[in-house]
C-alpha positions in Angstrom: 29.2 -21.6 14.2 25.7 -21.7 13.3 24.1 -19.1 11.0 20.6 -17.8 10.6 19.5 -18.7 6.8 16.6 -16.6 5.4 14.4 -18.3 2.8 12.9 -15.8 0.3 10.2 -16.6 -1.3 9.0 -15.0 -4.3 5.8 -13.6 -4.9 3.6 -14.0 -8.2 0.0 -12.0 -8.9 -2.7 -14.6 -9.6 -4.0 -13.8 -13.0 -7.8 -14.8 -11.4 -8.1 -13.1 -8.3 -5.0 -11.0 -8.4 -3.9 -12.1 -4.9 0.0 -12.7 -4.0 0.9 -16.2 -3.2 4.2 -18.0 -3.0 5.8 -18.6 -7.2 5.9 -22.0 -7.4 4.7 -25.3 -9.9 2.2 -27.0 -9.5 -1.5 -28.4 -9.9 -4.3 -26.6 -10.4 -8.4 -26.4 -10.6 -9.3 -27.8 -13.9 -11.4 -24.8 -15.0 -11.3 -22.4 -11.7 -7.9 -20.8 -13.2 -5.1 -19.4 -11.1 -1.6 -19.5 -10.4 0.1 -22.7 -8.4 0.5 -21.0 -5.5 -3.1 -19.3 -5.2 -4.5 -23.0 -5.5 -1.7 -24.2 -2.7 -2.7 -21.6 -0.9 -6.4 -21.9 -1.6 -5.9 -25.4 -0.1 -4.4 -24.4 3.2 -7.2 -22.1 3.9 -9.5 -25.0 3.9 -7.5 -27.2 5.8 -7.6 -24.6 8.1 -12.0 -24.4 7.8 -12.2 -28.6 7.9 -10.2 -28.8 11.3 -12.1 -26.2 12.9 -15.9 -27.3 12.8 -16.8 -24.0 14.1 -15.1 -22.1 11.5 -16.3 -24.6 8.8 -19.9 -24.2 9.8 -20.3 -20.5 10.2 -18.2 -19.7 6.9 -17.3 -22.9 4.4 -20.0 -22.0 2.1 -18.8 -18.5 1.6 -15.2 -19.3 1.1 -15.9 -21.9 -1.5 -18.2 -19.4 -3.3 -15.7 -16.3 -3.1 -13.0 -18.4 -4.5 -15.2 -19.7 -7.2 -15.7 -16.0 -8.5 -12.6 -14.7 -8.3 -11.3 -17.4 -10.2 -13.8 -17.5 -13.5 -11.9 -19.4 -15.7 -12.4 -19.8 -19.5 -15.5 -17.7 -20.0 -15.8 -20.7 -23.2 -15.9 -23.3 -21.0 -19.5 -24.3 -19.7 -18.1 -25.6 -16.3 -16.8 -22.0 -15.8 -19.9 -20.0 -16.5 -22.1 -22.2 -15.1 -19.6 -22.3 -11.7 -19.8 -18.4 -11.7 -23.9 -18.2 -12.1 -24.0 -21.1 -9.3 -22.1 -19.5 -7.0 -23.0 -15.7 -7.7 -26.6 -17.7 -6.7 -25.1 -18.9 -3.3 -24.1 -16.1 -2.2 -27.2 -13.9 -3.3 -29.2 -16.2 -1.4 -26.9 -16.2 1.9 -26.6 -12.0 1.7 -30.1 -10.8 0.1 -32.4 -13.5 1.2 -30.6 -13.9 4.4 -30.5 -18.0 4.1 -28.8 -20.3 6.2 -25.5 -21.4 4.5 -26.6 -25.3 5.3 -29.4 -24.6 3.5 -28.3 -23.2 -0.3 -26.2 -26.6 -1.4 -30.0 -28.2 -2.4 -30.9 -24.9 -4.3 -27.2 -24.6 -5.9 -28.2 -28.3 -7.3 -31.3 -27.7 -8.7 -30.2 -24.2 -10.3 -27.0 -26.4 -11.7 -29.5 -28.1 -13.5 -30.0 -25.3 -15.7 -28.6 -23.2 -18.6 -26.8 -20.3 -18.2 -26.1 -17.3 -20.5 -22.8 -16.3 -21.0 -21.2 -14.3 -18.6 -20.3 -10.5 -18.9 -17.4 -8.8 -18.6 -15.1 -10.5 -16.1 -13.8 -8.0 -12.7 -10.8 -6.9 -13.3 -9.6 -6.6 -10.2 -10.8 -7.7 -6.4 -10.0 -5.4 -3.3 -9.8 -8.9 -1.0 -8.7 -12.3 -1.9 -8.0 -15.1 0.4 -4.3 -14.0 0.6 -5.9 -11.3 3.0 -7.8 -13.9 5.0 -5.0 -16.7 5.3 -2.2 -14.1 6.4 -4.5 -13.2 9.6 -4.8 -15.2 12.8 -7.8 -17.7 13.1 -9.3 -15.5 15.2 -10.5 -12.9 12.8 -11.5 -16.0 10.4 -15.1 -15.8 10.2 -15.0 -11.9 9.4 -12.0 -11.9 7.2 -14.1 -14.6 5.2 -17.5 -12.7 5.2 -15.4 -9.4 3.8 -13.8 -11.5 1.4 -17.0 -12.9 0.0 -18.8 -9.6 0.2 -16.3 -8.3 -2.0 -16.3 -11.1 -4.7 -20.4 -10.5 -4.7 -20.2 -6.8 -5.4 -17.7 -7.3 -7.9 -19.9 -9.2 -9.6 -23.0 -6.9 -9.3 -24.0 -6.9 -12.8 -25.3 -10.4 -11.7 -27.5 -9.5 -9.8 -30.7 -9.1 -11.5 -30.0 -11.6 -14.2 -29.4 -14.2 -11.1 -33.1 -13.3 -9.2 -34.7 -14.0 -12.6 -32.5 -17.4 -12.5 -33.7 -18.1 -9.1 -37.1 -17.4 -10.1 -37.3 -20.0 -12.8 -36.4 -22.5 -9.9 -39.4 -21.5 -7.9 -37.4 -18.9 -5.3 
């Protein structure tokens, strides 16, 4: 007699973004700190976009920026501080300057060569995380990623004016 078995996976809240992900052990990013389950789920989300050229072109830039902003890491780590500023600037270029996503990476590279002030207070909570994106059907992916990226961007709104000044320093 065959029995159906149900595997229960306990969920763990990511200390970076606050999303719920399977509890597991494993590797994570070097400076964008998260739980192993969150990092693994992010890999699944990236795979979804890499496998679909339309999704990749439409929102991949936003995916990377949103994840980076929701996992700021150690504020004493220069790489983590730079990551937040540069990814916030990328979203500012996309949302406020209406730059095509494909045109943003060269600006990010130019900006990354500068120095950055310390990060102000890290947002305590995010209303939308990539857990909300990966749990939904792929046909809603682009809209969900845009919502997620806006959430991450809005949570760091206190970077808005200083980022405009940083972009102005490099001629934008």
